N, C-alpha and C positions, 0 to 999 in steps of 0.2 A: 590129192591129185599130184601127178608128177608127169613123166615123159609124155604120155598121151592124155593125161588127165583122167584118173579113175576114181570112182567112188564105190563103196560098199554100203548098201542101204537095207535096213530091216523095215519091213512094211507092217501095216496094221493087221494083216491077215497071216503073219508069221513066216513070210518068205524072206530070203536073202537075195538081193539083186546086185549085179555088177553093172555100173553105169560108166560109160567111157566117152571122153571127148577126143575125137580124132579128126584132124584137119578141119576143125570148126563145126563138125557134125556130132551130135550126141546120139548114143545108142544104148540099149539096155538088154540084159539077158538074165534069166532066173538061174541062180546057182543052187539054191535050196528051196523046195516048195513045201509048205505046210508043216514045217518043223517047230513052229512056235518061236522063231527067232525074234529077240527083242533088244539085243545090244551087240555091238560088233567092234572089234579092234583089229588093226592091221599094221605090220611093220616087217620090212625085209622079206617079202614074199609069203609071210605067214598071216593067216586070218583066223581069228578066234571069235566064235559066235556064242553068245549066251542064250539059253533056251528057257521058256517059261516053266517047264515042268520036268525036264530031264537032263540037267547038267549043261554041257556045252559041246560044241564041235570044233575041231582044230584042223586046219589045212596048212600043210607045209609047202604047197605048190601054187599059191595064189587062187585057190578055190577049185582046182581040177579034181582033187580027191579029198576025202574027209575021214577023220577018225573020231570016235566017241570019247568024251571026257566025262568020266563018272565022278561025281562029287558026293560027299556025305549029305549035302543039302541040295536038292535038285532044282530049286527055283532061283535061277541066276538073273540078277538085275544089272550087273555091271561086269565088264571085262577090260583088260588092258594088257599091252605088251610093252615092256620096257625098251626104250630106244638106247639105253645105256648098256644093258647086259643081256637083253633078250628074254628076261624072266616073264612068265605068264601069270596073270592074276585073274581071279574070278570072285565076285561078291554076291551074296545071296540074301534071300528073305527066309527066316529071320537073319539078322546081321551076323554073317560069318565070312571070313576072308580066307581064300585058298591060293596057294602059289605053286608053280612048277619052275624049277631052275634048269631042268634038262629037257623040257618038252615032253616028258613022260610021266614020272611019278608026281602026284600032287599031295601037298601037306597043308594042314590048316595052320594059319598064323593065329594062334590062340591068344596072343597078347591083346587082341581087340576085345576079348571078353573081359579083360581086367580093367578097362577104362572106368574111372569112378562115376562118370555121368551115365553109364549104360542103363541103369535102372530107370532113367527118365527119358530114354529114347522112345519115340512113338510116331507112327505114320498116321496122320489124321483120318484118312478114309478107312483104315483098319487099325484103330488105336491100340489093339492088343499086340501089335507087332511093329516091325521096322525093317529097313533093309540097307545094304550097302548100295547107295545110288550111284556113286562114282569112285573110280580108282585112278589116281594120277601119279605114276612113277616119274621122277625127274629124269628127263632125257639126257642130262649131263652128269648126273650123280646117281649111280646105281643104288646107293644106300638110302637115298631120300625118297619117301613115299607118303603121299597124302591120300586119305580115305574119307569120302563124304558120306555121312549117314543121313538118311531121310526118315525122320526128322531128329537130328541129334548134333550135327556140326561137322567141322573139319578136324580130323585126327591126324597127328603128325608122327612120322617115324624117321629116324636118321640111321637105322641099322637094318634096313630091308624088312621091317615088320616084326623083328624080334621083340621090340618094345614099342609102345605108343604113348604119346602125351595127349591129354584131353583137348577139347575144342580150343582152337587158337584165337587169341585176342583180336577182335575186329572182324573176324570172318563171320559169314552168315550161317545160321543153324539149319535152315531148311534147304540143304544142298541139293541142287539139280545137276550141275555140270561144272567141270573145272578143266583148265588147259594151261600147260606150260608154254612159255615162248621157246621156240626151237633153238635160238642162238643167244638170247640175252639171259645170262646166268641169273638164277634166283627169281625170275619174273613169272608169276603165276596168277591166274584170273579165275573168278568164280561167278556163276549165275545161280540165284537161289530164289525161293519163294518170298523171302524177306529182303530182296534187293540184289545188289551186285557189289563185289569187292575185289581188290587186287593186293598182291604182296610183292615187295621188292627184295625180301630177304629169304626167299626159298620157302615161304609158307609159315614162318614162325609168327609174324605179325602182319595184320591186314588193315586196309583202309576201305571204308565204304565209299561208294560213288553213286550219288543220286541226283546231282544237279542236272536239270534239263530233261530228265526222263519222267514223264507224267505217269507212266504205268509201273506199278510196284513189283509185280510178280514176274520174275525173270526165269527163263528156261534154258535156252541154248547159249553157248559162248564160243567165240573164236577170236584169234589174234592175228594181226598182220605179220607175216613171216619176216618182213624187212624192218618193221617199226614197232617196237614194244610199247609205244605210247598210243598206238592205234588198235583198238579192240572193239568187239561187237557183242551185243546181247539181244536176244529176242525177249519180248515182254508182253504181258496182258494185264487186264485189270484184276484178275484173280484166277484161281484154278478152274472154276466152272467155265469161264470164258475161254481159257487156254485149251481146255481138253474136251469141250463139247463136240460130240461126233459130227453134228450137222451144222453148228453155228459157231465154230471156233473163230476167235478174233484175236489178233495181236499185231505188234509192230516190231520193227527192227531198228536198233540204235547203234550209232558209232560214237566212240569216245574220242574227242579231239578238243584241244585248247581248254582242258579242265572241266568239260561238261559233256553231256550226252546230246547227240543230234539225231533226230528221226530221219530215216532213210526212206526214199519213195518206192517201196515195193509195189508192183502192179497187182498184188493179190492181198486182200484184207484178212485172210485166214492166218492162223498162228504159224510163224516161222518155227517149225518144230526141231530143225537140225541145221547146223552151220558147218561148213568146211572151207578152209582157206589155204592157198598155196601160191606159188609163182604164177599160176594160171588165173588167179583171182579168187573171188568170194562166191560161194554157192549157198543158196538158201533153199532148204527143203521144207515145203509147206505141209500143213496138216491135210490139205486137200490132195496131196500127192504130186503137186507141180514142183518143178525145179527151175530156179532162176539163177543166172550166172552174171556176175559183174566183174569188169576189168578195171573199174575206176573207183574202187572202195565204196561201192554202193550208190554212187551218184546216178547211174543208169543201169538197166538190166536187160538181159536177153533171155527169153523163154526157151528152155532146153527142149520143149515139146516132147518130153518123156513122161508118160503117165505111169506112176508107181502105184496108184490106188490110194495109198496113204503112207505116211512116213513116221516111224518111231525113232529111228536113230540113223546116223550117217557118219562115215569116216572117209577121209580122202587119203590116197596113197600116191 
């Protein structure tokens, strides 16, 4: 979110929504309908949407118009736009990574295929395959790039993906989401099926954080823009509880004073997506409800915007 507070949301039925907070009132409109949207990134007026079966769509005008992005692998599970140099990234199933430096031509970053642990990567619901679940370019260093494999770990590059090092010490292997702090150099955070972790050195080394959090299976992650010591994860007892269509259950936690603290969300379903900015914290629920907090999750306001269901969300 920013000047008026804007979110882009991918819904369970494949739509892309734009949700805005203006003068204290939330509103939503559908930008793309029935395209199979399942992941979204936005920066500097550009919006990149990953599709289930046909590559991606790119807008250079905030969602007013779109162009097709054709990739050698059509099932896109993750997208990112670098805040440092504007590079575009897309990750697929099976795990391949593509990049565009000029917003036009896309090339595969083939070094991801050379990682020694690759033969052991496997996504439990489809054990014969795996995917790039998250792409996290450092917003302060265009050379530094983290790639999360589900299930395989956190891969690290310091040369824009020309080479990669294997899973980083202390990071979680069942990667679900990662986020860099926008201003604290080298601070990056991970939510994963096997817990949560953070790094203070740009993703080279990680420390797990489990104290105070009863639920082990973490999904979404966000960090306070003003305080790198304050970050959030959503969690459930396991994947079935988190992803059940009708009976999804989860909780939201905030890290403070060296431990996790449960936050009092007014909805017991899984917090499926998180976004945070100067306007506060937004939790997008599996039920499709949106909640907004201006006091770091101590209290919540129902946005009264029904999205149907939420797969992913990004604030701009």
